[in-house]
N, C-alpha and C positions, 0 to 999 in steps of 0.2 A: 700318302701311302706309296710304298715302293711299287714299281711297275710289276704286274703279274703277267707272265707270258700267256698269249692266247692259246686256245685249245688246238692241239695238233693231233695227228693220227697216233694211235697207240703204239705203232711200231717206232715212231720217232721219239717217244718219251723215254727218258733215262730210267733205269731200273729203280724201283721204289726204295731199295735198301741203300742206294748211293745218295739219296737226297739228304740235305742237312737236317738235323733234328730241330724241333721247336726251341727257340732260345729262352723260353720261360717255362716254369714248372707246369706240368699237365694239370695239376690240381687247381691252378689259378682260374681256369675257365672251362676245362673239359669235364663235363658231368659224367660221361661214361663212354667207353669205346669197346666194342665187342665184335667178334668174328662169328658169323653164323654159317654153318655148313649143313646142308639138307634141313634147314630150319632149326637146327640145334646150336646152342651157343657153345663155343669152345671154352674150356676152363682157362683161368689165368687172367692177368691184367695185360693189356696191350697198349702200346703207343700207336699213333695213327700210321707211322711208317712201317712198323712191324706187322700191323694188321693188314695193310694193303699188300705187303710182300707175301704174307701167308696165303691170302686169297688168290693172288695172281700166280703164285707158284703151284697151288693146287688146281688152278683154273676152274674153280667152282666156289659157290658161296658168295657172301658179300659182307661189307663192313658197315656198321652203324655207329657213328660217332656223334655225340650230342654236346653242343657248346652253349654256354650261357653268357650272353652279353660280352663277347670278346671285342677287343679293340683291334685296330688295323695291324698292329705288330703281332698280336697273339694269333690272329687268323692267317697270317702270311704263310707259315709253314704248312698248315692244312691245305690252303689254297694251292700251293705249289705241288703238294703230294697228289692231290686229286685232280689237278688241272682245271680249277674253277675259273670262270671268266671274271676279269677284274671289275667290270661294271656290276655284276651280280654280287661280288664280294663287297664292294663299296655299299651297295644297298643293304646287305646283311649286317654290316657294321653300324651304319647310321640309323637303320630302322625307319619308323614312321612312313611306311609304304602302304599303298593300297593293295588289297588282295589282287594277285596277278599270277600269270604263268608265262615265263619267258623260256624259249627254246633255243639252246645253243648247239654247237656241233655234235657233241656226244653226251650232253646232260641237259637236265631241266632244272629251272629255278622257280620255285613256288613260294608265294607269300600268302600266309593266312593270318587273319586277325583273331585273336582270342578275346573272350569277354568273360567277365565275372560279375555276378549280381552282388551288390554291396548291401548287406543287411541294414535295415533302418526301422525306426518305430513307425513312421508314417511318411508316405510320399509327399505330404504337404509341408513337412519340416525337414526333409532330407537335403543335404548339400550335394550328394553324389549317389547315383543309383547303379551306374554301369562303369566298371573299370576295364580298360582294354590293354592288350599286350599283342605280341606278334611272334609267330613261328615261321622261320624261313627254312626251306628244305632244298638241298642240292641233290638231285637224283641222277645217278649214273648206272652203268651196266652192273657194276659190282660194289656199289657203295651208296649210302645215303648220309648226308651231313645235315644235321638239324641245328639251327641257331635260334635260341629263344631270347626274347626280350620281355621282361615283366616277371613278377614274383609268383603269379598264379597259374602260369602256363607249363607246369612241370609235366614231363613225359615218363617219369619213373614207373608209375602204375601201369601205363600203357605198355611199356617195355616188358614188365613182368607178365601181363596178360598175354602178350604175343608170344613170349617164350614158353608159356604153358600150352600153346597151340602151334607146334612146329610145322604142322601141315600148312598153316597159313604163311609162315615165314619161308617155307620152301619155295614159294612163288617168287621170291626175290625182294629187292628193296622197294619195289612198287607196292608190295603188301604193307610195308611200314608206312609209306606215304598215305595209303588208304586208311590205315588205322588212325593216323594223325588227323586226317580230314574228317573221318567219322566222329572222332572224339570232340573236335571243335564244333561241328554242326550239332552234335548232341547237346553241347553246352549252350548253343544258341537256342535250342528248344527249351532247355531248362530256364534260361533267363527270360525268354518270351512268356513262359507260363507264370513266372514270378511277376513280370510286368503286368500281366492280365489282372492279377489280384490288385495291384496298385491302381490300375486304371479304373477298376470297379469301385474302389474306395474314393477315387477322385470324382467319379461321376456322381456318386451319392452326395459328396460334399458340395459339388457345384450346384445341385438342385435342391439342397437343403436350405431352409430359411435361415438367414443370417449366418451363412457358412463362413468359417474362418479362412477359407482358401483365397489366395490373392492371385492376380495376374502374373506376378513375379514367379510364384511357385509353379504355375502352369507352364510358363516359359522354361523353367528348369527341367520339368518332366519331359517336355517336348524336345529340349536339347539332348537329353539322355536317350530318347527314342531315336533321334537323328544320329547319335553316336553309334547306337546298335545298328541302325540302317546302313551306315557307312562300312560297317564290318561285314554285313550279310550280303547286300545287293551286289557288290563287285565280284563276289566269289562265284556267282552263277556261271559266268563265261568260262573261267578256268576249269571248274568241275565238269562242265559240259564237254570241253575239249578233251579232258582226261578220259571221260566216259566214251567218247567217240574214237579214241585211239589216235591222238595227235602225234604220238611218238612210239617207235618200236620198244622203248623202254617200259611201256605199260603192256604187260601180257594180256591176252584175251581173257584169261580166267579172272583177272583183276578188274577189267573194265566193267563187268556187270556189278561189282561192288561199288564202283564209283557212281554208277547210275542210281543205285539205291541211296547213296549220300546226296546226290543231286535232287532226288525226289524229296528227301527230308528238308533240304535247303529251300526248295520251292514252297513247302509248307510254312517254314519260318518266314520267308519273304512275304508271303501273302498275309501272314499274321502281323508282321511289322508294318506293312503298308496299311492294314486296317487300323492298327493302333495309331499310326500317324494321322490318318484321316479323322479318327474319333477324337484325338487330342486337339486337332484343329477346330473341330466342331465344339468341343468343350471349352476351348479357349475363346472362341467367338461368343459362346453362351456366357462365359464368365465376364467378358468385357461388356456384353449387353446387360448383364445383371448389375454390374458396377454402374453403368450409365443410368439404369432405371433407379438404382438406389440413390444416386446423386440427384436425379430429378425429383425423387420423393423427398429427399432432404431439403432441396431448394424450395419445394412447395410448402413444406412445413415452416421453413424460415420466413418465406414470404407471407404466409398466413399470420404468423405471430407478429411480424413487422406491421402488417395492416391493422391488426387488433391494437397494437401499442400506439399506432399513429393517431387513433381517435382521442384518447385522453391527452396525448401530447399536443394535439391541435387545440383542444378546448382549453387546456391549462395555458398554452401559449397565448391564446387570445386574451384570456383574463389576466395574464401577467403583464400586460402592456401598460397598466396604471393610468388609463384614461378616466376622466371624471364622469363622463356620461356613458356608462356601460349598462346594459340591461340587467335589472334585478340586483344592482350593487347595494342598494339600501334596503332591500327586502329581507325579512327575517329568515325566510325559507329558501333564499337564493342558492346558498351553498349546497344544502341537501338535494335541491332539484338538479343542480349541475352534476352532482355525483351520481344521481339516479340515471340521468340521461347518458352519462359516460358508461355506466355499468350495462344499461340496456343495449346501447349501441355495440359494445364489445361482445355481449352475449349473442346478439343477432349475428354478428360476423363469425363468431365461433361456431354457431349452429350451421351457418351456410357452408363454412369450410369443412366441417365434419360431414355434412351431407354430400359434398362433392369429393370426399375422401382425400382432402388435402391435409387433414389432421387425424 
C-alpha cells in the first residue's frame, strides 16, 4: 500500500479542493457520501473532496461517507483527503480486527464487530448459528468515515433514521458513531435472545432419554457462543472510554448516550457469559451421559456374552468325542443336557435383570 502521510496540524494540510480525485469510480465502493449542516442533509450527490471542501468553507457541519470493503487503492484517496493514519487504514482494508478504540492526533479509529443470527431448524442440526462482520469508523472534528465488511452490516436504515432526527445529527459526527454503536449492541441483544431459545432446546434434548444430540453438536454451539463472545467482550473497554470522554471529539451531550450503550453491552456480556457457563455444564452432562450409555451397553454385551458362554462351554465339552463321557449311552442324556443349559442360562438372565444389567 502506498505510504500515507501522518496526521499533521490542520493549518499545514493543503486545501481539500487541490487534492487529486479518487482514481476509480465512486460507485465501486462508496455506498453514500453526504454533507450535514445543522443536522440536515444538503441536497445533491457529493464526492468526498467536494464534501470536505464544502464543510470547511462553511466552517460548520460534517461529512459522513460510507465505504464497503474497499481495497488499498480505493481507500487511498479518502485517506489522503481526511488525513487518516496509515496503520488504521491498513486495519480498515484487511479487517479481521478485534473491537478496539485507537486515538490519533486529531481523529479516532473505532472497530466494532457486527453479528447476525443465522436462521435454522434446530440447534442440534445447524452448521452455523452466528455470522460476523465488521464496521470501522474514523471520527474527526468534521467527518466520519465508516468502512463495512460483511453483507449484513448495512447502515442505510440507520442513516435514514438519523436524518429524520436532525437534532441528533446537530451534535456532530460523534452522534453518528453513537448511532452505529447503539445499532450493533441492539443486534447483540437480539442474537443473545435467539440464542437463549436455542439453549433451552439443547437443555431439553440433553436430559431427554435417548436424545439425538451428540458431543459434536454441543461443541458447535459452544463454538458459536465463543464467536459471539469475541465480538461482545472486547467492546466494553472502548465504549467505556467513549462514555468517559477520552477525546474532545466526543461532546458532553453524546457521552451520556454512550453510557446507555455501555449499560446494554453489560447486559449482553452477562448473558453471554451465562450461556458459556451453561453450555460448558451441558457439554459435561452430555459427555457423562455418553459415558453412562457406553457403560450400560457394555454391561448388556457382557451379560449376553456370559449367558452364551454356558451352552458354548457345555457343547464344547461334549464335542471332544471321548468314548467315556457321562451319559453318552443314556437315552435321556441329550434332553437332560439341553435342560441344564436352558436352566443355567435362565438363572443368569434373571440375575442380570435383577442387577439391571439387562
